[in-house]
N, C-alpha and C positions, 0 to 999 in steps of 0.2 A: 578723919579728914574727908574721906570719900563720902561718908554719910552727910557731913556738913555741906559739902559741895552739892549733893543732891537736894538737900533742903533749900539751899540758895537758888538752885535752878527752878525748883517749884515756886519759890517766892517770886522769882523774876518773871516767870510765866503768868503769875497771878496779877501782875501789874496791868492796868488798863492801857497805858501807853504802849506796852509791848504788844498787846492783843490788837490794838488799833493799827499799829505798825504792820503786823502780820496781815491784817485785812487789806491794808493799802497795797502792799507788795503783791498780794494775791490778785487784786484787781488789775495791777500792772501786768502780771503774767497773762491773765485772761484776755486783756485788751491788746496785748503785744502783737498777735498775728495780724490784726487790722491796723493798729496804730503805727507800727514800724514801717511797713511799706508806704503808708500815706505820708509819713514824715520824710522819707527819702524821695518820694515823688515831688513833694513840696520844695525840698531843698534843691532838687535838680531844676525845678522851674525858676526858683529864686536865683540860682547861679547862672542859668541861661539868660534871664533878664539882665543880670548884672554884667554879663559878658557883652550883651548888645549895647548897654549903656556906656560901658567903657570904650567900645568901638566907636559909638556916635560921638563921644567926647574926645576921641583921639588920645586916649590914655594908654599906657603900656598894658598889653593883654595879660590875662591870667594864664597860668599853666594848669591844665586839667589832665590828670592821669599821665603826666609826662609830656603832654602835647600842648604847645602854645596856641591859644585861640587866634584865628586869623584877623587881619585888620584890612582897612581900605586906605587908599592914598590920601594924604592930608590935603591935597589940592581940591578934593570934593568938599566944597564949603557949604552948600545948601543943606540945612538941617533935615528936610524931608527926604532928600536924595541920600544923605548919609544913613538915615534910619532905614530906608528901603534896602540899601546895599548891605548894611550890617546884618539885617535880619536874613538876607539871602546867604551870606557867607558864614554866619555863626552857626555851628552845628548844634543840633539838639543833644542834650546830655541823656545818658542812660537813666531812666526814671526808676528802674527796678532795684530792689534791695538784693544784694549779693551776700551770700553767707560769709565771704571773706571780710565783709564790712562789719562783722559782729564786734570787732574791737572798737569801732566808733560808738556803738551803743554802750559798751562797757565804760569807755572814757566819759561819755555824756552823763551816765547815771552814777559815776563814781562819787561825785561831790554830794549827791543826795544820800547815798548809802553811808558815806563817812559822817556827814552831819547827823544822820539818823542814829548811827552808832554812838556819837558823842551825847546826843540827847538821852538815849536809853541808859548810857553809863552814868550820866549825871542824876537822872531820876531814880536809878536803882538804889542809891543810898541817900540822896537828898531828901526825898519824901519821908524816909524812915527816921531821919533826924527830927523832923517836925512832928511826926506822929509818936515819937518816943520809943520806936521799935528797937533802936540801937541799944539804949539803956536796958530795955527788957531782955534782949538777947544776952547781954553781958551778965545778967543775973544767974544764968545757968551755964554759960560758957565764958569764963573770965579771961581766957587767953586771947587777948586782943589781936595779936598778930595772926593767930589761927583764924579768927573771924575775918580779918582783913584779907588774908590769902584765899580763904574759901570763897568769899564774895567775888574777889578779883578773878579767880580761876573760872567760876561759874559764868561770870559776865563775859569774859574774853572768849571762852569756848562757845557760848551761845551765839554771840554776835558773829564770830568767825564762821560757824557752821551755817547760820542763817544767810549770810551774804553769799557764801559758796553755793548753797542750795538754790537761792534765788537766781543767781547767774546761770546755773545749770538748767533750771526750769525755763528761764527766759530763752536760752539757746534752743532748747528742745521745742519751745512753742513756735519759733519762727522757721524751724527746719522744714516742716511740710510746705510752707510757701515757696521756699527756695527749690525744693524738689519739684513742685508743680510748675514753677517758672523756668526750671533748669538753670538756676543761677548759683550753682555750687562750685563754679570754677574758681580756681585759685586757692583751694583749701587743701592742696596736697603738700608734700614735703614737710617743712617745719611749722606749718600754720597751726596745727593743733597744739603743739608745744608752746608756741608764741601766745596764742589766745588763752591757754590755760595759765601760763605764767602771769599774764596781765590780770586775769581774774583773781588769782591767788594774791597778787600784790595789792589789789584793791581791797580784798577781804582783810589782809593783814593790817592795812592802814585803818580800815574801819574798826577792827578790833582794838588797835592802838588808840584810836580816838575815843572809843568807849572807856578804855582804861584811864585816859586823861580826864574825861568827864567825871569818872568815878573818884579819882584822886582829888580833883578840885572841889567836888561836892562834899567829899569827906572832910576836907580842910575848912571849907566855907560853911559847913553845916546846913546846906540847902541847895536845891536845884537852881534857883535863881542866881545864887552867888557863883555857881560853876559856869552858868551860861554867860553871865556878865564878864567874869574874869577870862574865860576861855575865848570867847569871840573878840573881846577887846584886845587881848594879847595877840592872838593868831592873825586876825584880819585887819587890825588897826596898827598895832605896834610893829609886828613882824613885817607887814606889808610896807609900812613907811620906812622902817630901818633897812629892809632888803632893797627897796627901790632907791633910797638916797645914799646908803653906805654899802656899796657893793662888796668891799672886802669882808664884811660881816655875813653876807648872804650865804656862803657855803656852810655856816655853822648854825643856821636857824632851822627850826622844825618845819615850818610851812614849805620852805623852798626845797628842802631835802625830801619832803613827802611828795612834792610834785615830780622831782627827779625819779624817785622810787617807783611811782605809779606809771609815769609816762615813758621813762627812759631818758627823756630830754625835757628841758623846760620849754613850754610852748606858749607862754602868755606874756610876752613882751620883754624877756630877759633871759639870762642863762646862768648856770653855775659852772664856771670854767673847769673842765677836766673832771667833773664829778661823775663817777660811775654809779650804777644802781647798787652795787655791793657796798661802796663807800657810804652812800646815802643811808643804806640799811643799818650800817654800823653806827652812824651818828644818831639816827633815830632811836636805836636800841639804847645808846648812852643816855639820851634825853629821857627815855621812858624809865630807865633804871633810877636816874636822879629824882625825877618827879615822884615816882611811886615810893622810893625809899624815904623821901621827905614826908610824904603823906602818911606812911606807916609809922614813922617816928612821932609825928604830931599826934596821931591817933593813939599811940601807945602811952603817951605822957599826959594828954589833956584830960580835963574833967568832963565827963559826958552827961552829968546831971543838969 
């Protein structure tokens, strides 16, 4: 079994999609020291302009870092005067990237990593169906469940390790900037455990997405089938059902994945009283059901 997993790892690395993905994430790490501070400066500028606009429009002020932005009296009616006074009282926001904000980067990039894991998982078996590799492999290893398990273990291990390594290298690449700017404040206490936990949860969901893509491509005999079924179900069906029928929301994959990664749902709704541990259990049940069904189909179907 170990030898078969090693073979599947080498086969996975030989795929062009995997190598291109590695190149893309490497470029991301190289550009991070310049791109991340620029992005936070731009975000600070955009937020500052938005605070001024809200003040001019006499709208309720935003709260930034626990402090409500100041306002001016409503009886100042002249637009030019309101704009001048709002610009005077609205404070500039800190444009520097602080190391404690690393969690914002992890959350922002989580969706891309998870989608990437799904694509790699789907292509890892989908292309082999079309090229006849699956039938060829079964001529010298007829135990289908063994093949299924070896491919799955190799895929999940590779994706999990790749995401964890990318997050670690990304963090290491921005540390010199925070040291030079002396913006490492707020990283004591439980910060390291919190950011590590967030990174591992993102990696776990990415590996789970790879397993889902693998199972769908195995059943659909193609990468395109996996992409069509997967994205249609997760981002159309589950999104619609979760938005319109809230009692079903706590039992759906997408919504529990959001809870598991973020700790709370932050995109326009919530899963009442759902904990991260409970979300993990529900996702594990989903994974077991989907993978068991895919294994059963693969065991019984004709591969010729």
